[in-house]
C-alpha positions in Angstrom: -0.4 -16.3 -4.7 2.1 -13.8 -3.3 1.3 -10.2 -2.5 3.9 -7.6 -1.5 2.6 -5.0 1.0 4.7 -1.8 0.8 4.5 1.1 3.3 6.2 4.4 2.8 7.6 7.1 5.0 6.4 7.6 8.5 4.2 4.4 8.5 6.7 3.0 11.1 5.3 5.7 13.4 1.7 4.5 13.3 0.1 4.3 16.7 2.2 7.4 17.8 1.7 9.6 14.7 -1.5 11.7 14.8 -3.8 8.9 16.0 -6.8 11.1 15.4 -6.0 10.9 11.7 -4.3 7.5 11.3 -5.7 5.5 14.2 -4.1 3.9 17.1 -2.9 0.6 15.5 0.8 0.2 15.0 2.2 -1.0 11.7 3.0 -4.4 13.3 -0.6 -4.7 14.4 -1.9 -3.8 10.9 0.5 -6.4 9.4 -0.8 -9.1 11.8 -4.4 -8.3 10.8 -3.4 -8.5 7.1 -1.6 -11.8 7.6 -4.8 -13.2 9.1 -6.8 -11.8 6.1 -4.2 -13.2 3.7 -4.5 -16.6 5.2 -8.3 -16.4 4.9 -7.9 -15.6 1.2 -5.1 -18.1 0.5 -2.5 -15.3 -0.1 1.1 -15.2 1.0 2.0 -11.8 2.2 5.4 -10.1 2.4 5.8 -6.8 4.2 8.2 -3.9 3.6 8.4 -0.4 5.0 10.9 2.3 4.3 11.3 6.0 4.7 13.5 6.1 1.7 12.2 6.5 -1.9 15.0 4.5 -3.5 14.5 1.6 -1.2 10.8 1.5 -2.1 11.7 1.6 -5.8 14.2 -1.2 -5.3 11.5 -3.3 -3.5 9.0 -2.7 -6.4 11.6 -3.7 -8.9 12.5 -6.8 -6.8 8.8 -7.9 -7.2 9.2 -8.4 -10.9 8.8 -12.0 -11.7 8.4 -12.9 -8.0 5.1 -11.3 -6.9 1.5 -11.6 -8.2 0.3 -8.3 -6.7 1.3 -5.2 -4.8 -0.6 -3.2 -2.1 1.2 0.1 -1.6 0.7 3.0 0.8 3.3 5.4 -0.5 2.7 7.9 2.3 3.7 11.4 1.3 5.4 10.0 -1.9 1.9 9.6 -3.2 1.8 13.3 -4.1 5.1 13.7 -5.9 7.1 10.6 -6.5 7.2 10.1 -10.3 10.0 7.6 -9.7 7.7 5.3 -7.6 5.0 5.8 -10.2 7.4 4.8 -13.0 8.6 1.7 -11.0 5.0 0.5 -10.6 4.4 1.1 -14.3 7.7 -0.7 -15.3 7.0 -3.9 -13.5 3.4 -4.3 -14.7 2.3 -6.0 -11.5 -1.4 -5.5 -10.5 -1.1 -2.8 -7.8 -3.6 -1.2 -5.4 -2.8 2.1 -3.7 -4.1 2.4 -0.2 -4.4 5.1 2.5 -5.6 4.9 6.0 -7.1 8.4 6.0 -9.6 10.0 3.6 -7.0 11.9 1.5 -9.8 13.7 -0.4 -11.1 15.5 2.7 -7.7 16.7 3.9 -5.3 19.3 2.7 -5.4 20.1 -1.0 -2.0 18.6 -1.7 -3.1 15.3 -0.3 -5.9 15.0 -3.0 -3.3 14.6 -5.7 -1.9 11.2 -6.4 0.7 10.7 -9.1 0.6 6.9 -8.3 -3.1 6.4 -8.9 -2.9 6.3 -12.7 -0.7 3.1 -12.7 -2.7 1.3 -10.1 -5.8 -0.9 -10.7 -7.6 0.8 -7.8 -7.2 3.4 -5.0 -8.7 2.7 -1.6 -8.7 5.4 1.1 -10.3 6.4 4.3 -11.1 3.0 5.8 -8.3 2.6 8.2 -6.9 -0.9 8.2 -9.9 -2.0 6.0 -8.3 0.0 3.2 -5.6 -2.7 3.2 -8.0 -5.7 3.7 -10.2 -4.4 0.9 -7.2 -4.2 -1.4 -6.3 -7.8 -0.6 -9.8 -8.9 -1.4 -9.8 -6.9 -4.6 -6.4 -8.5 -5.7 -7.5 -12.0 -4.7 -10.6 -11.6 -6.9 -8.8 -10.0 -9.8 -6.0 -12.6 -9.8 -8.5 -15.4 -9.6 -7.9 -16.7 -6.1 
């Protein structure tokens, strides 16, 4: 079972960017932890990060017919990218939206997700465990 993990803008700056909010792990360290969790669950993971909306949309579309599930942290695009929302809806792949921080206890604009309605689940505020919980959820939903 193949899962695509997609990270949006500024996620490449993890470990440097506001560690009091996002933690001290780098994106590479998170990906290594996810790879171990994926192995444990019998999942094959592919990782992608971009600061560019169109590249994220292209990656979502590339998943069509090739991927069983998507875990996406759209970063700031969460709050306004109808285009990413529409790409997720178009491919019809089970998707989980994740966030490292508790978006509901932060600025008002962060409480709004235009992505949430086309995802099976939204997980936030658990640091790297937001991602691992998403993998466990998809493995269970997809019958692994």
